[in-house]
PDB file with SEQRES, HELIX, SHEET and CRYST1 records, atoms N, CA, C and O in Angstrom:
SEQRES   1 A   86  UNK UNK UNK UNK UNK UNK UNK UNK UNK UNK UNK UNK UNK          
SEQRES   2 A   86  UNK UNK UNK UNK UNK UNK UNK UNK UNK UNK UNK UNK UNK          
SEQRES   3 A   86  UNK UNK UNK UNK UNK UNK UNK UNK UNK UNK UNK UNK UNK          
SEQRES   4 A   86  UNK UNK UNK UNK UNK UNK UNK UNK UNK UNK UNK UNK UNK          
SEQRES   5 A   86  UNK UNK UNK UNK UNK UNK UNK UNK UNK UNK UNK UNK UNK          
SEQRES   6 A   86  UNK UNK UNK UNK UNK UNK UNK UNK UNK UNK UNK UNK UNK          
SEQRES   7 A   86  UNK UNK UNK UNK UNK UNK UNK UNK                              
HELIX    1 AA1 UNK A    3  UNK A   14  1                                  12    
HELIX    2 AA2 UNK A   38  UNK A   52  1                                  15    
HELIX    3 AA3 UNK A   58  UNK A   60  5                                   3    
HELIX    4 AA4 UNK A   63  UNK A   66  1                                   4    
HELIX    5 AA5 UNK A   69  UNK A   79  1                                  11    
HELIX    6 AA6 UNK A   82  UNK A   85  1                                   4    
CRYST1    1.000    1.000    1.000  90.00  90.00  90.00 P 1           1          
ATOM      1  N   UNK A   1      69.427  93.478 155.118  1.00  0.00           N  
ATOM      2  CA  UNK A   1      70.553  93.468 156.024  1.00  0.00           C  
ATOM      3  C   UNK A   1      70.824  92.014 156.437  1.00  0.00           C  
ATOM      4  O   UNK A   1      69.894  91.233 156.640  1.00  0.00           O  
ATOM      5  N   UNK A   2      72.053  91.682 156.552  1.00  0.00           N  
ATOM      6  CA  UNK A   2      72.477  90.340 156.922  1.00  0.00           C  
ATOM      7  C   UNK A   2      72.024  89.998 158.352  1.00  0.00           C  
ATOM      8  O   UNK A   2      71.937  90.874 159.213  1.00  0.00           O  
ATOM      9  N   UNK A   3      71.743  88.732 158.582  1.00  0.00           N  
ATOM     10  CA  UNK A   3      71.270  88.261 159.889  1.00  0.00           C  
ATOM     11  C   UNK A   3      72.202  88.706 161.005  1.00  0.00           C  
ATOM     12  O   UNK A   3      71.756  89.277 162.000  1.00  0.00           O  
ATOM     13  N   UNK A   4      73.493  88.447 160.844  1.00  0.00           N  
ATOM     14  CA  UNK A   4      74.458  88.782 161.892  1.00  0.00           C  
ATOM     15  C   UNK A   4      74.446  90.283 162.192  1.00  0.00           C  
ATOM     16  O   UNK A   4      74.517  90.684 163.353  1.00  0.00           O  
ATOM     17  N   UNK A   5      74.360  91.096 161.167  1.00  0.00           N  
ATOM     18  CA  UNK A   5      74.376  92.538 161.372  1.00  0.00           C  
ATOM     19  C   UNK A   5      73.107  93.032 162.067  1.00  0.00           C  
ATOM     20  O   UNK A   5      73.164  93.965 162.868  1.00  0.00           O  
ATOM     21  N   UNK A   6      71.982  92.422 161.771  1.00  0.00           N  
ATOM     22  CA  UNK A   6      70.731  92.791 162.457  1.00  0.00           C  
ATOM     23  C   UNK A   6      70.810  92.444 163.938  1.00  0.00           C  
ATOM     24  O   UNK A   6      70.377  93.222 164.789  1.00  0.00           O  
ATOM     25  N   UNK A   7      71.365  91.274 164.242  1.00  0.00           N  
ATOM     26  CA  UNK A   7      71.518  90.867 165.641  1.00  0.00           C  
ATOM     27  C   UNK A   7      72.532  91.762 166.334  1.00  0.00           C  
ATOM     28  O   UNK A   7      72.306  92.189 167.467  1.00  0.00           O  
ATOM     29  N   UNK A   8      73.649  92.054 165.671  1.00  0.00           N  
ATOM     30  CA  UNK A   8      74.668  92.936 166.241  1.00  0.00           C  
ATOM     31  C   UNK A   8      74.061  94.314 166.567  1.00  0.00           C  
ATOM     32  O   UNK A   8      74.285  94.861 167.647  1.00  0.00           O  
ATOM     33  N   UNK A   9      73.302  94.853 165.629  1.00  0.00           N  
ATOM     34  CA  UNK A   9      72.663  96.152 165.824  1.00  0.00           C  
ATOM     35  C   UNK A   9      71.742  96.129 167.048  1.00  0.00           C  
ATOM     36  O   UNK A   9      71.728  97.075 167.835  1.00  0.00           O  
ATOM     37  N   UNK A  10      70.983  95.057 167.204  1.00  0.00           N  
ATOM     38  CA  UNK A  10      70.101  94.930 168.364  1.00  0.00           C  
ATOM     39  C   UNK A  10      70.908  94.906 169.660  1.00  0.00           C  
ATOM     40  O   UNK A  10      70.572  95.608 170.614  1.00  0.00           O  
ATOM     41  N   UNK A  11      71.964  94.107 169.698  1.00  0.00           N  
ATOM     42  CA  UNK A  11      72.777  93.987 170.914  1.00  0.00           C  
ATOM     43  C   UNK A  11      73.423  95.324 171.268  1.00  0.00           C  
ATOM     44  O   UNK A  11      73.404  95.736 172.428  1.00  0.00           O  
ATOM     45  N   UNK A  12      73.988  95.996 170.280  1.00  0.00           N  
ATOM     46  CA  UNK A  12      74.624  97.288 170.543  1.00  0.00           C  
ATOM     47  C   UNK A  12      73.587  98.291 171.047  1.00  0.00           C  
ATOM     48  O   UNK A  12      73.838  99.005 172.017  1.00  0.00           O  
ATOM     49  N   UNK A  13      72.439  98.349 170.403  1.00  0.00           N  
ATOM     50  CA  UNK A  13      71.413  99.323 170.784  1.00  0.00           C  
ATOM     51  C   UNK A  13      70.780  99.027 172.135  1.00  0.00           C  
ATOM     52  O   UNK A  13      70.566  99.942 172.930  1.00  0.00           O  
ATOM     53  N   UNK A  14      70.479  97.763 172.404  1.00  0.00           N  
ATOM     54  CA  UNK A  14      69.682  97.409 173.568  1.00  0.00           C  
ATOM     55  C   UNK A  14      70.458  96.863 174.763  1.00  0.00           C  
ATOM     56  O   UNK A  14      70.011  96.986 175.904  1.00  0.00           O  
ATOM     57  N   UNK A  15      71.601  96.270 174.509  1.00  0.00           N  
ATOM     58  CA  UNK A  15      72.365  95.678 175.609  1.00  0.00           C  
ATOM     59  C   UNK A  15      73.601  96.512 175.959  1.00  0.00           C  
ATOM     60  O   UNK A  15      74.010  96.584 177.118  1.00  0.00           O  
ATOM     61  N   UNK A  16      74.181  97.136 174.942  1.00  0.00           N  
ATOM     62  CA  UNK A  16      75.343  97.994 175.161  1.00  0.00           C  
ATOM     63  C   UNK A  16      74.950  99.472 175.158  1.00  0.00           C  
ATOM     64  O   UNK A  16      75.807 100.352 175.233  1.00  0.00           O  
ATOM     65  N   UNK A  17      73.651  99.730 175.069  1.00  0.00           N  
ATOM     66  CA  UNK A  17      73.099 101.083 175.118  1.00  0.00           C  
ATOM     67  C   UNK A  17      73.753 102.019 174.110  1.00  0.00           C  
ATOM     68  O   UNK A  17      74.034 103.180 174.407  1.00  0.00           O  
ATOM     69  N   UNK A  18      73.992 101.487 172.901  1.00  0.00           N  
ATOM     70  CA  UNK A  18      74.520 102.290 171.810  1.00  0.00           C  
ATOM     71  C   UNK A  18      76.025 102.495 171.829  1.00  0.00           C  
ATOM     72  O   UNK A  18      76.547 103.250 171.009  1.00  0.00           O  
ATOM     73  N   UNK A  19      76.733 101.848 172.737  1.00  0.00           N  
ATOM     74  CA  UNK A  19      78.186 101.997 172.838  1.00  0.00           C  
ATOM     75  C   UNK A  19      78.871 101.252 171.696  1.00  0.00           C  
ATOM     76  O   UNK A  19      79.155 100.059 171.802  1.00  0.00           O  
ATOM     77  N   UNK A  20      79.130 101.963 170.615  1.00  0.00           N  
ATOM     78  CA  UNK A  20      79.758 101.355 169.434  1.00  0.00           C  
ATOM     79  C   UNK A  20      81.262 101.180 169.609  1.00  0.00           C  
ATOM     80  O   UNK A  20      81.910 100.575 168.755  1.00  0.00           O  
ATOM     81  N   UNK A  21      81.831 101.699 170.699  1.00  0.00           N  
ATOM     82  CA  UNK A  21      83.263 101.539 170.922  1.00  0.00           C  
ATOM     83  C   UNK A  21      83.600 100.141 171.464  1.00  0.00           C  
ATOM     84  O   UNK A  21      84.756  99.721 171.431  1.00  0.00           O  
ATOM     85  N   UNK A  22      82.593  99.434 171.957  1.00  0.00           N  
ATOM     86  CA  UNK A  22      82.817  98.080 172.485  1.00  0.00           C  
ATOM     87  C   UNK A  22      83.157  97.142 171.342  1.00  0.00           C  
ATOM     88  O   UNK A  22      82.477  97.141 170.316  1.00  0.00           O  
ATOM     89  N   UNK A  23      84.201  96.347 171.508  1.00  0.00           N  
ATOM     90  CA  UNK A  23      84.651  95.412 170.478  1.00  0.00           C  
ATOM     91  C   UNK A  23      83.799  94.136 170.536  1.00  0.00           C  
ATOM     92  O   UNK A  23      84.174  93.154 171.175  1.00  0.00           O  
ATOM     93  N   UNK A  24      82.645  94.173 169.853  1.00  0.00           N  
ATOM     94  CA  UNK A  24      81.731  93.032 169.846  1.00  0.00           C  
ATOM     95  C   UNK A  24      82.108  92.107 168.695  1.00  0.00           C  
ATOM     96  O   UNK A  24      81.724  92.328 167.547  1.00  0.00           O  
ATOM     97  N   UNK A  25      82.863  91.075 169.026  1.00  0.00           N  
ATOM     98  CA  UNK A  25      83.305  90.093 168.029  1.00  0.00           C  
ATOM     99  C   UNK A  25      82.302  88.945 167.961  1.00  0.00           C  
ATOM    100  O   UNK A  25      81.422  88.821 168.813  1.00  0.00           O  
ATOM    101  N   UNK A  26      82.448  88.120 166.950  1.00  0.00           N  
ATOM    102  CA  UNK A  26      81.557  86.973 166.774  1.00  0.00           C  
ATOM    103  C   UNK A  26      81.616  86.015 167.959  1.00  0.00           C  
ATOM    104  O   UNK A  26      80.635  85.330 168.248  1.00  0.00           O  
ATOM    105  N   UNK A  27      82.763  85.959 168.653  1.00  0.00           N  
ATOM    106  CA  UNK A  27      82.930  85.011 169.749  1.00  0.00           C  
ATOM    107  C   UNK A  27      82.896  85.664 171.131  1.00  0.00           C  
ATOM    108  O   UNK A  27      83.201  85.005 172.125  1.00  0.00           O  
ATOM    109  N   UNK A  28      82.532  86.938 171.211  1.00  0.00           N  
ATOM    110  CA  UNK A  28      82.409  87.601 172.510  1.00  0.00           C  
ATOM    111  C   UNK A  28      81.331  86.899 173.338  1.00  0.00           C  
ATOM    112  O   UNK A  28      80.205  86.717 172.875  1.00  0.00           O  
ATOM    113  N   UNK A  29      81.683  86.510 174.556  1.00  0.00           N  
ATOM    114  CA  UNK A  29      80.750  85.782 175.427  1.00  0.00           C  
ATOM    115  C   UNK A  29      79.720  86.753 175.999  1.00  0.00           C  
ATOM    116  O   UNK A  29      80.002  87.476 176.954  1.00  0.00           O  
ATOM    117  N   UNK A  30      78.545  86.764 175.419  1.00  0.00           N  
ATOM    118  CA  UNK A  30      77.496  87.715 175.806  1.00  0.00           C  
ATOM    119  C   UNK A  30      76.921  87.421 177.189  1.00  0.00           C  
ATOM    120  O   UNK A  30      76.725  88.337 177.988  1.00  0.00           O  
ATOM    121  N   UNK A  31      76.656  86.174 177.468  1.00  0.00           N  
ATOM    122  CA  UNK A  31      76.073  85.786 178.755  1.00  0.00           C  
ATOM    123  C   UNK A  31      77.137  85.744 179.848  1.00  0.00           C  
ATOM    124  O   UNK A  31      76.943  86.277 180.940  1.00  0.00           O  
ATOM    125  N   UNK A  32      78.253  85.108 179.541  1.00  0.00           N  
ATOM    126  CA  UNK A  32      79.312  84.946 180.532  1.00  0.00           C  
ATOM    127  C   UNK A  32      79.898  86.282 180.985  1.00  0.00           C  
ATOM    128  O   UNK A  32      80.319  86.419 182.133  1.00  0.00           O  
ATOM    129  N   UNK A  33      79.926  87.259 180.094  1.00  0.00           N  
ATOM    130  CA  UNK A  33      80.503  88.561 180.425  1.00  0.00           C  
ATOM    131  C   UNK A  33      79.477  89.531 181.004  1.00  0.00           C  
ATOM    132  O   UNK A  33      79.839  90.621 181.447  1.00  0.00           O  
ATOM    133  N   UNK A  34      78.200  89.144 181.004  1.00  0.00           N  
ATOM    134  CA  UNK A  34      77.159  89.998 181.551  1.00  0.00           C  
ATOM    135  C   UNK A  34      76.606  91.027 180.577  1.00  0.00           C  
ATOM    136  O   UNK A  34      75.815  91.882 180.974  1.00  0.00           O  
ATOM    137  N   UNK A  35      77.005  90.964 179.313  1.00  0.00           N  
ATOM    138  CA  UNK A  35      76.455  91.879 178.306  1.00  0.00           C  
ATOM    139  C   UNK A  35      74.956  91.643 178.180  1.00  0.00           C  
ATOM    140  O   UNK A  35      74.172  92.584 178.058  1.00  0.00           O  
ATOM    141  N   UNK A  36      74.571  90.370 178.213  1.00  0.00           N  
ATOM    142  CA  UNK A  36      73.157  90.006 178.196  1.00  0.00           C  
ATOM    143  C   UNK A  36      72.854  89.258 179.486  1.00  0.00           C  
ATOM    144  O   UNK A  36      73.511  88.271 179.816  1.00  0.00           O  
ATOM    145  N   UNK A  37      71.846  89.744 180.212  1.00  0.00           N  
ATOM    146  CA  UNK A  37      71.404  89.075 181.431  1.00  0.00           C  
ATOM    147  C   UNK A  37      70.087  88.355 181.148  1.00  0.00           C  
ATOM    148  O   UNK A  37      69.681  88.245 179.991  1.00  0.00           O  
ATOM    149  N   UNK A  38      69.429  87.873 182.173  1.00  0.00           N  
ATOM    150  CA  UNK A  38      68.195  87.107 181.964  1.00  0.00           C  
ATOM    151  C   UNK A  38      67.115  87.949 181.290  1.00  0.00           C  
ATOM    152  O   UNK A  38      66.381  87.446 180.439  1.00  0.00           O  
ATOM    153  N   UNK A  39      67.012  89.210 181.658  1.00  0.00           N  
ATOM    154  CA  UNK A  39      66.049  90.097 180.997  1.00  0.00           C  
ATOM    155  C   UNK A  39      66.448  90.322 179.551  1.00  0.00           C  
ATOM    156  O   UNK A  39      65.594  90.377 178.665  1.00  0.00           O  
ATOM    157  N   UNK A  40      67.739  90.452 179.313  1.00  0.00           N  
ATOM    158  CA  UNK A  40      68.242  90.624 177.954  1.00  0.00           C  
ATOM    159  C   UNK A  40      67.940  89.433 177.069  1.00  0.00           C  
ATOM    160  O   UNK A  40      67.690  89.594 175.875  1.00  0.00           O  
ATOM    161  N   UNK A  41      67.960  88.234 177.642  1.00  0.00           N  
ATOM    162  CA  UNK A  41      67.621  87.035 176.865  1.00  0.00           C  
ATOM    163  C   UNK A  41      66.166  87.115 176.413  1.00  0.00           C  
ATOM    164  O   UNK A  41      65.848  86.788 175.270  1.00  0.00           O  
ATOM    165  N   UNK A  42      65.295  87.544 177.302  1.00  0.00           N  
ATOM    166  CA  UNK A  42      63.876  87.675 176.952  1.00  0.00           C  
ATOM    167  C   UNK A  42      63.706  88.712 175.846  1.00  0.00           C  
ATOM    168  O   UNK A  42      62.965  88.488 174.889  1.00  0.00           O  
ATOM    169  N   UNK A  43      64.390  89.844 175.977  1.00  0.00           N  
ATOM    170  CA  UNK A  43      64.320  90.875 174.942  1.00  0.00           C  
ATOM    171  C   UNK A  43      64.866  90.353 173.618  1.00  0.00           C  
ATOM    172  O   UNK A  43      64.317  90.643 172.555  1.00  0.00           O  
ATOM    173  N   UNK A  44      65.937  89.589 173.688  1.00  0.00           N  
ATOM    174  CA  UNK A  44      66.536  89.020 172.485  1.00  0.00           C  
ATOM    175  C   UNK A  44      65.593  88.022 171.813  1.00  0.00           C  
ATOM    176  O   UNK A  44      65.479  88.001 170.588  1.00  0.00           O  
ATOM    177  N   UNK A  45      64.925  87.204 172.607  1.00  0.00           N  
ATOM    178  CA  UNK A  45      63.956  86.253 172.062  1.00  0.00           C  
ATOM    179  C   UNK A  45      62.814  86.999 171.367  1.00  0.00           C  
ATOM    180  O   UNK A  45      62.378  86.604 170.286  1.00  0.00           O  
ATOM    181  N   UNK A  46      62.337  88.072 171.988  1.00  0.00           N  
ATOM    182  CA  UNK A  46      61.289  88.876 171.358  1.00  0.00           C  
ATOM    183  C   UNK A  46      61.781  89.493 170.053  1.00  0.00           C  
ATOM    184  O   UNK A  46      61.049  89.526 169.063  1.00  0.00           O  
ATOM    185  N   UNK A  47      63.012  89.977 170.052  1.00  0.00           N  
ATOM    186  CA  UNK A  47      63.597  90.534 168.826  1.00  0.00           C  
ATOM    187  C   UNK A  47      63.676  89.469 167.736  1.00  0.00           C  
ATOM    188  O   UNK A  47      63.280  89.727 166.600  1.00  0.00           O  
ATOM    189  N   UNK A  48      64.177  88.284 168.058  1.00  0.00           N  
ATOM    190  CA  UNK A  48      64.291  87.212 167.067  1.00  0.00           C  
ATOM    191  C   UNK A  48      62.924  86.839 166.518  1.00  0.00           C  
ATOM    192  O   UNK A  48      62.778  86.546 165.331  1.00  0.00           O  
ATOM    193  N   UNK A  49      61.937  86.854 167.381  1.00  0.00           N  
ATOM    194  CA  UNK A  49      60.574  86.550 166.958  1.00  0.00           C  
ATOM    195  C   UNK A  49      60.064  87.593 165.964  1.00  0.00           C  
ATOM    196  O   UNK A  49      59.512  87.249 164.919  1.00  0.00           O  
ATOM    197  N   UNK A  50      60.251  88.858 166.296  1.00  0.00           N  
ATOM    198  CA  UNK A  50      59.758  89.932 165.437  1.00  0.00           C  
ATOM    199  C   UNK A  50      60.585  90.089 164.162  1.00  0.00           C  
ATOM    200  O   UNK A  50      60.025  90.234 163.076  1.00  0.00           O  
ATOM    201  N   UNK A  51      61.889  90.061 164.285  1.00  0.00           N  
ATOM    202  CA  UNK A  51      62.770  90.333 163.148  1.00  0.00           C  
ATOM    203  C   UNK A  51      62.832  89.182 162.153  1.00  0.00           C  
ATOM    204  O   UNK A  51      62.948  89.405 160.948  1.00  0.00           O  
ATOM    205  N   UNK A  52      62.757  87.957 162.652  1.00  0.00           N  
ATOM    206  CA  UNK A  52      62.954  86.794 161.785  1.00  0.00           C  
ATOM    207  C   UNK A  52      61.772  85.834 161.771  1.00  0.00           C  
ATOM    208  O   UNK A  52      61.820  84.804 161.098  1.00  0.00           O  
ATOM    209  N   UNK A  53      60.718  86.158 162.500  1.00  0.00           N  
ATOM    210  CA  UNK A  53      59.545  85.300 162.531  1.00  0.00           C  
ATOM    211  C   UNK A  53      59.772  83.979 163.229  1.00  0.00           C  
ATOM    212  O   UNK A  53      59.118  82.983 162.922  1.00  0.00           O  
ATOM    213  N   UNK A  54      60.707  83.971 164.175  1.00  0.00           N  
ATOM    214  CA  UNK A  54      61.030  82.727 164.882  1.00  0.00           C  
ATOM    215  C   UNK A  54      60.179  82.541 166.123  1.00  0.00           C  
ATOM    216  O   UNK A  54      59.837  83.500 166.815  1.00  0.00           O  
ATOM    217  N   UNK A  55      59.849  81.303 166.388  1.00  0.00           N  
ATOM    218  CA  UNK A  55      59.269  80.916 167.664  1.00  0.00           C  
ATOM    219  C   UNK A  55      60.394  80.204 168.400  1.00  0.00           C  
ATOM    220  O   UNK A  55      60.784  79.099 168.023  1.00  0.00           O  
ATOM    221  N   UNK A  56      60.913  80.825 169.442  1.00  0.00           N  
ATOM    222  CA  UNK A  56      62.039  80.257 170.182  1.00  0.00           C  
ATOM    223  C   UNK A  56      61.496  79.532 171.403  1.00  0.00           C  
ATOM    224  O   UNK A  56      61.076  80.172 172.367  1.00  0.00           O  
ATOM    225  N   UNK A  57      61.500  78.198 171.375  1.00  0.00           N  
ATOM    226  CA  UNK A  57      61.002  77.453 172.525  1.00  0.00           C  
ATOM    227  C   UNK A  57      61.973  77.551 173.708  1.00  0.00           C  
ATOM    228  O   UNK A  57      63.172  77.748 173.513  1.00  0.00           O  
ATOM    229  N   UNK A  58      61.456  77.413 174.926  1.00  0.00           N  
ATOM    230  CA  UNK A  58      62.318  77.517 176.116  1.00  0.00           C  
ATOM    231  C   UNK A  58      63.530  76.587 176.074  1.00  0.00           C  
ATOM    232  O   UNK A  58      64.606  76.948 176.551  1.00  0.00           O  
ATOM    233  N   UNK A  59      63.361  75.410 175.514  1.00  0.00           N  
ATOM    234  CA  UNK A  59      64.489  74.467 175.479  1.00  0.00           C  
ATOM    235  C   UNK A  59      65.623  74.925 174.562  1.00  0.00           C  
ATOM    236  O   UNK A  59      66.725  74.379 174.627  1.00  0.00           O  
ATOM    237  N   UNK A  60      65.369  75.920 173.710  1.00  0.00           N  
ATOM    238  CA  UNK A  60      66.421  76.470 172.843  1.00  0.00           C  
ATOM    239  C   UNK A  60      67.168  77.631 173.486  1.00  0.00           C  
ATOM    240  O   UNK A  60      68.190  78.073 172.961  1.00  0.00           O  
ATOM    241  N   UNK A  61      66.671  78.133 174.618  1.00  0.00           N  
ATOM    242  CA  UNK A  61      67.306  79.273 175.284  1.00  0.00           C  
ATOM    243  C   UNK A  61      68.476  78.790 176.134  1.00  0.00           C  
ATOM    244  O   UNK A  61      68.435  78.828 177.364  1.00  0.00           O  
ATOM    245  N   UNK A  62      69.502  78.344 175.454  1.00  0.00           N  
ATOM    246  CA  UNK A  62      70.688  77.778 176.086  1.00  0.00           C  
ATOM    247  C   UNK A  62      71.921  78.591 175.719  1.00  0.00           C  
ATOM    248  O   UNK A  62      71.945  79.231 174.667  1.00  0.00           O  
ATOM    249  N   UNK A  63      72.946  78.577 176.565  1.00  0.00           N  
ATOM    250  CA  UNK A  63      74.186  79.256 176.202  1.00  0.00           C  
ATOM    251  C   UNK A  63      74.751  78.776 174.853  1.00  0.00           C  
ATOM    252  O   UNK A  63      75.380  79.550 174.131  1.00  0.00           O  
ATOM    253  N   UNK A  64      74.530  77.526 174.526  1.00  0.00           N  
ATOM    254  CA  UNK A  64      75.026  77.008 173.246  1.00  0.00           C  
ATOM    255  C   UNK A  64      74.429  77.752 172.056  1.00  0.00           C  
ATOM    256  O   UNK A  64      75.030  77.780 170.981  1.00  0.00           O  
ATOM    257  N   UNK A  65      73.257  78.354 172.233  1.00  0.00           N  
ATOM    258  CA  UNK A  65      72.604  79.110 171.160  1.00  0.00           C  
ATOM    259  C   UNK A  65      72.723  80.621 171.338  1.00  0.00           C  
ATOM    260  O   UNK A  65      72.657  81.362 170.357  1.00  0.00           O  
ATOM    261  N   UNK A  66      72.899  81.090 172.576  1.00  0.00           N  
ATOM    262  CA  UNK A  66      72.757  82.514 172.875  1.00  0.00           C  
ATOM    263  C   UNK A  66      73.996  83.195 173.450  1.00  0.00           C  
ATOM    264  O   UNK A  66      73.924  84.382 173.768  1.00  0.00           O  
ATOM    265  N   UNK A  67      75.120  82.510 173.598  1.00  0.00           N  
ATOM    266  CA  UNK A  67      76.249  83.122 174.297  1.00  0.00           C  
ATOM    267  C   UNK A  67      77.158  83.985 173.432  1.00  0.00           C  
ATOM    268  O   UNK A  67      78.039  84.659 173.966  1.00  0.00           O  
ATOM    269  N   UNK A  68      76.977  83.988 172.134  1.00  0.00           N  
ATOM    270  CA  UNK A  68      77.810  84.845 171.288  1.00  0.00           C  
ATOM    271  C   UNK A  68      77.045  85.238 170.036  1.00  0.00           C  
ATOM    272  O   UNK A  68      76.041  84.622 169.677  1.00  0.00           O  
ATOM    273  N   UNK A  69      77.538  86.264 169.390  1.00  0.00           N  
ATOM    274  CA  UNK A  69      76.942  86.708 168.142  1.00  0.00           C  
ATOM    275  C   UNK A  69      77.001  85.594 167.099  1.00  0.00           C  
ATOM    276  O   UNK A  69      76.047  85.392 166.347  1.00  0.00           O  
ATOM    277  N   UNK A  70      78.110  84.880 167.055  1.00  0.00           N  
ATOM    278  CA  UNK A  70      78.255  83.771 166.113  1.00  0.00           C  
ATOM    279  C   UNK A  70      77.255  82.659 166.380  1.00  0.00           C  
ATOM    280  O   UNK A  70      76.662  82.116 165.448  1.00  0.00           O  
ATOM    281  N   UNK A  71      77.066  82.317 167.652  1.00  0.00           N  
ATOM    282  CA  UNK A  71      76.114  81.264 168.011  1.00  0.00           C  
ATOM    283  C   UNK A  71      74.683  81.698 167.710  1.00  0.00           C  
ATOM    284  O   UNK A  71      73.882  80.898 167.225  1.00  0.00           O  
ATOM    285  N   UNK A  72      74.361  82.941 167.989  1.00  0.00           N  
ATOM    286  CA  UNK A  72      73.024  83.452 167.686  1.00  0.00           C  
ATOM    287  C   UNK A  72      72.753  83.419 166.181  1.00  0.00           C  
ATOM    288  O   UNK A  72      71.679  83.011 165.740  1.00  0.00           O  
ATOM    289  N   UNK A  73      73.732  83.851 165.411  1.00  0.00           N  
ATOM    290  CA  UNK A  73      73.576  83.860 163.955  1.00  0.00           C  
ATOM    291  C   UNK A  73      73.367  82.454 163.429  1.00  0.00           C  
ATOM    292  O   UNK A  73      72.491  82.219 162.596  1.00  0.00           O  
ATOM    293  N   UNK A  74      74.165  81.524 163.911  1.00  0.00           N  
ATOM    294  CA  UNK A  74      74.037  80.131 163.495  1.00  0.00           C  
ATOM    295  C   UNK A  74      72.663  79.575 163.871  1.00  0.00           C  
ATOM    296  O   UNK A  74      72.034  78.875 163.077  1.00  0.00           O  
ATOM    297  N   UNK A  75      72.203  79.885 165.072  1.00  0.00           N  
ATOM    298  CA  UNK A  75      70.890  79.426 165.524  1.00  0.00           C  
ATOM    299  C   UNK A  75      69.794  79.939 164.599  1.00  0.00           C  
ATOM    300  O   UNK A  75      68.939  79.169 164.163  1.00  0.00           O  
ATOM    301  N   UNK A  76      69.815  81.233 164.297  1.00  0.00           N  
ATOM    302  CA  UNK A  76      68.789  81.822 163.424  1.00  0.00           C  
ATOM    303  C   UNK A  76      68.864  81.199 162.033  1.00  0.00           C  
ATOM    304  O   UNK A  76      67.833  80.866 161.449  1.00  0.00           O  
ATOM    305  N   UNK A  77      70.060  81.042 161.505  1.00  0.00           N  
ATOM    306  CA  UNK A  77      70.209  80.456 160.169  1.00  0.00           C  
ATOM    307  C   UNK A  77      69.680  79.033 160.104  1.00  0.00           C  
ATOM    308  O   UNK A  77      69.143  78.616 159.077  1.00  0.00           O  
ATOM    309  N   UNK A  78      69.826  78.289 161.180  1.00  0.00           N  
ATOM    310  CA  UNK A  78      69.318  76.915 161.218  1.00  0.00           C  
ATOM    311  C   UNK A  78      67.807  76.864 161.342  1.00  0.00           C  
ATOM    312  O   UNK A  78      67.173  75.901 160.912  1.00  0.00           O  
ATOM    313  N   UNK A  79      67.230  77.907 161.933  1.00  0.00           N  
ATOM    314  CA  UNK A  79      65.792  77.903 162.198  1.00  0.00           C  
ATOM    315  C   UNK A  79      64.957  78.468 161.060  1.00  0.00           C  
ATOM    316  O   UNK A  79      63.776  78.138 160.953  1.00  0.00           O  
ATOM    317  N   UNK A  80      65.530  79.307 160.211  1.00  0.00           N  
ATOM    318  CA  UNK A  80      64.771  79.907 159.123  1.00  0.00           C  
ATOM    319  C   UNK A  80      65.526  79.778 157.814  1.00  0.00           C  
ATOM    320  O   UNK A  80      66.754  79.693 157.805  1.00  0.00           O  
ATOM    321  N   UNK A  81      64.797  79.764 156.716  1.00  0.00           N  
ATOM    322  CA  UNK A  81      65.477  79.798 155.415  1.00  0.00           C  
ATOM    323  C   UNK A  81      66.161  81.156 155.255  1.00  0.00           C  
ATOM    324  O   UNK A  81      65.580  82.184 155.602  1.00  0.00           O  
ATOM    325  N   UNK A  82      67.373  81.168 154.741  1.00  0.00           N  
ATOM    326  CA  UNK A  82      68.152  82.396 154.591  1.00  0.00           C  
ATOM    327  C   UNK A  82      67.386  83.427 153.764  1.00  0.00           C  
ATOM    328  O   UNK A  82      67.432  84.616 154.078  1.00  0.00           O  
ATOM    329  N   UNK A  83      66.702  83.007 152.740  1.00  0.00           N  
ATOM    330  CA  UNK A  83      65.996  83.946 151.860  1.00  0.00           C  
ATOM    331  C   UNK A  83      64.948  84.755 152.600  1.00  0.00           C  
ATOM    332  O   UNK A  83      64.724  85.914 152.252  1.00  0.00           O  
ATOM    333  N   UNK A  84      64.298  84.190 153.607  1.00  0.00           N  
ATOM    334  CA  UNK A  84      63.239  84.913 154.314  1.00  0.00           C  
ATOM    335  C   UNK A  84      63.798  85.953 155.277  1.00  0.00           C  
ATOM    336  O   UNK A  84      63.057  86.823 155.735  1.00  0.00           O  
ATOM    337  N   UNK A  85      65.090  85.884 155.594  1.00  0.00           N  
ATOM    338  CA  UNK A  85      65.695  86.824 156.528  1.00  0.00           C  
ATOM    339  C   UNK A  85      66.192  88.084 155.835  1.00  0.00           C  
ATOM    340  O   UNK A  85      66.546  89.057 156.501  1.00  0.00           O  
ATOM    341  N   UNK A  86      66.221  88.078 154.540  1.00  0.00           N  
ATOM    342  CA  UNK A  86      66.755  89.236 153.808  1.00  0.00           C  
ATOM    343  C   UNK A  86      65.718  90.288 153.577  1.00  0.00           C  
ATOM    344  O   UNK A  86      66.011  91.321 152.976  1.00  0.00           O  
TER     345      UNK A  86                                                      
END                                                                             
């Protein structure tokens, strides 16, 4: 499964509580809109660690990396080789 789709699935399941009717676009502001709160960031970091083998240091937990599906996907792609995520 593609990186973006795995992250989208996690957000829909865990942050939107399975609400597939929500229009979650690549640029939807996850933090600014309250879709992901501080607890959600921790859950997301744990997911990224388990799903992609990432170690996300505290200094990377910034809105620039975590505020949208597009930013999250870009962050993961920069941190791991694409082949290992498939």
